[in-house]
C-alpha positions in Angstrom: 40.1 6.1 5.4 37.6 8.2 7.3 33.9 8.4 7.8 33.2 11.9 6.4 30.6 13.7 8.4 29.1 16.4 6.2 27.4 19.7 7.3 23.7 19.7 7.9 21.6 21.2 5.1 17.9 22.1 4.8 16.2 21.6 1.4 13.1 20.4 -0.3 12.3 16.8 -1.0 13.6 16.6 -4.6 16.9 18.4 -3.6 17.4 16.1 -0.6 16.9 13.0 -2.6 19.1 14.2 -5.5 22.0 15.1 -3.2 21.8 11.7 -1.5 22.0 10.0 -4.8 24.9 12.2 -6.0 26.8 11.4 -2.8 26.6 7.8 -3.9 27.5 8.5 -7.5 29.9 11.4 -7.6 31.7 11.8 -4.3 35.3 13.1 -5.0 36.9 10.6 -2.5 35.3 7.4 -3.7 36.9 5.3 -1.0 35.6 7.4 1.9 32.4 6.6 3.7 30.1 9.6 4.0 27.3 10.6 6.4 24.9 13.5 6.6 22.0 14.5 8.7 19.6 16.9 6.9 16.4 18.8 7.4 13.3 19.7 5.4 12.2 23.1 4.1 8.5 22.3 4.8 6.1 19.3 5.3 7.4 16.5 3.1 6.9 12.8 2.4 9.1 10.4 0.4 8.3 7.0 -0.9 10.2 4.0 -2.2 11.4 3.7 -5.8 9.1 0.7 -6.6 5.9 2.1 -5.1 2.9 2.9 -7.2 2.0 6.6 -7.2 -1.7 5.7 -7.0 -1.1 3.8 -3.8 0.9 6.7 -2.4 -1.7 9.3 -3.2 -4.5 7.2 -1.7 -2.6 6.7 1.5 -1.7 10.4 1.8 -5.0 11.9 0.6 -5.6 13.6 3.9 -2.1 15.0 4.1 -1.6 16.5 0.6 -0.7 18.9 -0.8 2.8 18.5 0.6 6.3 18.2 -0.8 6.4 14.7 -2.3 9.2 12.8 -3.9 10.1 9.3 -5.0 13.4 8.0 -3.4 16.2 6.3 -5.2 16.0 3.6 -2.5 13.2 1.2 -1.7 10.9 1.0 1.2 7.5 2.5 2.0 6.1 6.0 2.6 8.0 8.1 5.1 6.5 11.2 6.8 9.3 13.7 7.3 7.3 16.3 9.3 8.8 15.3 12.6 11.7 13.0 11.9 15.5 13.1 12.2 16.7 12.2 8.7 20.1 10.9 7.6 21.9 9.2 4.8 25.0 7.0 4.8 27.1 5.9 1.9 29.4 2.9 2.3 31.9 2.7 -0.6 32.2 -0.3 -2.9 34.4 -3.1 -1.5 33.8 -2.4 2.2 32.7 -5.6 4.0 29.4 -4.1 5.1 28.6 -2.9 1.5 29.2 -6.5 0.4 27.0 -8.0 3.1 23.4 -9.0 2.8 20.9 -6.1 3.1 19.6 -7.5 6.4 23.1 -7.4 7.8 23.8 -3.8 6.9 20.4 -2.8 8.1 21.0 -4.6 11.5 24.5 -3.0 11.9 23.4 0.6 11.3 20.3 0.2 13.5 22.5 -1.3 16.3 24.4 2.0 16.1 21.1 3.9 16.4 20.0 1.8 19.3 23.3 2.2 21.2 23.2 6.0 20.9 19.6 6.1 22.2 20.3 3.7 25.1 23.4 5.8 26.1 21.0 8.7 26.5 18.6 6.8 28.6 16.0 6.1 25.9 14.1 2.8 26.2 14.7 1.5 22.7 15.7 -1.9 21.3 16.3 -3.7 18.1 13.4 -5.7 16.8 15.1 -9.1 16.5 12.1 -11.3 15.6 10.1 -11.0 12.4 6.3 -11.5 12.4 5.0 -13.5 9.4 1.6 -12.4 8.0 -1.4 -14.4 9.0 -1.1 -17.8 7.3 2.3 -17.0 6.0 5.7 -18.6 6.7 8.1 -15.8 5.8 8.5 -12.1 6.8 8.2 -10.2 3.6 7.8 -6.5 4.2 5.6 -4.8 1.7 5.8 -1.3 0.2 3.4 0.2 2.7 3.5 3.1 5.1 6.6 3.2 7.2 6.2 3.5 11.0 2.8 1.8 10.9 4.4 -1.6 11.6 7.9 -2.5 12.7 9.9 -5.0 10.6 12.9 -7.1 11.4 15.9 -5.1 12.7 13.9 -1.8 12.9 14.4 0.2 16.1 11.4 0.1 18.4 10.3 1.6 21.7 10.9 -1.1 24.3 7.8 -0.1 26.3 5.2 0.6 23.6 6.6 -1.4 20.6 6.2 1.7 18.5 8.6 1.9 15.6 11.4 4.5 16.2 13.7 4.1 13.2 13.5 2.6 9.8 15.6 2.9 6.6 15.9 1.9 2.9 18.9 0.9 0.8 20.2 1.0 -2.7 23.3 -0.8 -4.0 25.1 -0.2 -7.2 28.6 -0.3 -8.7 29.6 2.7 -6.5 28.5 1.3 -3.2 25.6 1.3 -0.8 23.2 4.2 -0.1 21.4 3.9 3.2 18.6 6.5 3.8 17.3 6.5 7.4 14.4 8.2 9.3 13.9 8.4 13.1 10.5 9.4 14.3 11.1 12.0 17.1 7.7 11.5 18.8 8.5 7.8 19.4 11.1 8.7 22.1 11.2 11.0 25.0 12.8 14.5 25.2 16.3 14.4 23.8 19.3 16.5 22.9 19.3 15.6 19.2 22.8 17.1 18.6 24.1 14.8 21.4 22.3 11.8 19.8 23.8 12.6 16.4 27.3 12.8 17.7 27.0 9.5 19.5 25.4 7.8 16.5 28.2 9.0 14.2 30.8 7.8 16.6 29.2 4.4 16.8 29.0 4.2 13.0 32.7 5.0 12.7 33.5 2.1 15.1 31.2 -0.3 13.2 32.8 0.7 9.8 36.3 0.6 11.2 36.8 4.3 10.2 37.4 7.4 12.2 34.5 9.9 12.0 35.7 13.4 10.8 33.8 16.5 10.2 34.3 17.3 6.5 33.4 20.4 4.3 30.8 19.9 1.7 32.2 18.4 -1.5 32.5 20.3 -4.7 29.9 18.7 -7.0 29.2 19.7 -10.6 26.5 22.4 -10.3 24.9 21.5 -13.7 24.6 17.9 -12.6 23.2 18.9 -9.3 20.6 21.2 -10.8 19.7 18.7 -13.5 19.1 15.9 -11.0 17.0 18.1 -8.8 14.9 19.0 -11.9 14.6 15.3 -12.7 13.5 14.4 -9.1 11.0 17.3 -9.2 9.4 16.1 -12.5 6.1 14.4 -12.8 7.9 11.7 -14.9 10.0 10.7 -11.9 7.3 11.1 -9.2 4.7 9.2 -11.3 7.2 6.7 -12.7 5.1 3.8 -11.6 
């Protein structure tokens, strides 16, 4: 089976999150891995499923109003105003889908790192966690992404600044991996070249040949219904 590389689309936060979820739930070729890079219609922030909306609004008080949406995955607050955003779905039964979350996180970020290094960017994988003061374990909290690098994040080798992070969701259909790369954390770059190298590396890691694939035919009523759900105050203020 292939790694389906879908066309780039530009949308608002609710639509982007809804489409990512539908690519996990309803993709016509359930055994195919699928990847997409997408863009944002305007300034946008997303935040993890389990985060409290009061915390999010407190942290983003100076940035709002902006397009804001709760993700179906976990993780912290992500600023999408200057990032390169992507999602990857690994189908149920693939070895990486069945692996521990830290393993899938590491493998995908190794692909990110390799693509950057091939283009001369000084990045590396953060291979050592940093326990909190007085603590004995590394337990990332639902804070603001890119303020502090966690284990297996991609970081700038010179400055230590976080370059790439991601969040995951597993269910009976497979693994949804939503990733964000902060453009300002690396030097000038041909992002199309980066994207092609990243996808090629992902294909090797998954044991599947990357192939550009037309957009799937999804049920339009389901798409519009899920976008409406992700736009609703009930979803955004769920916690």
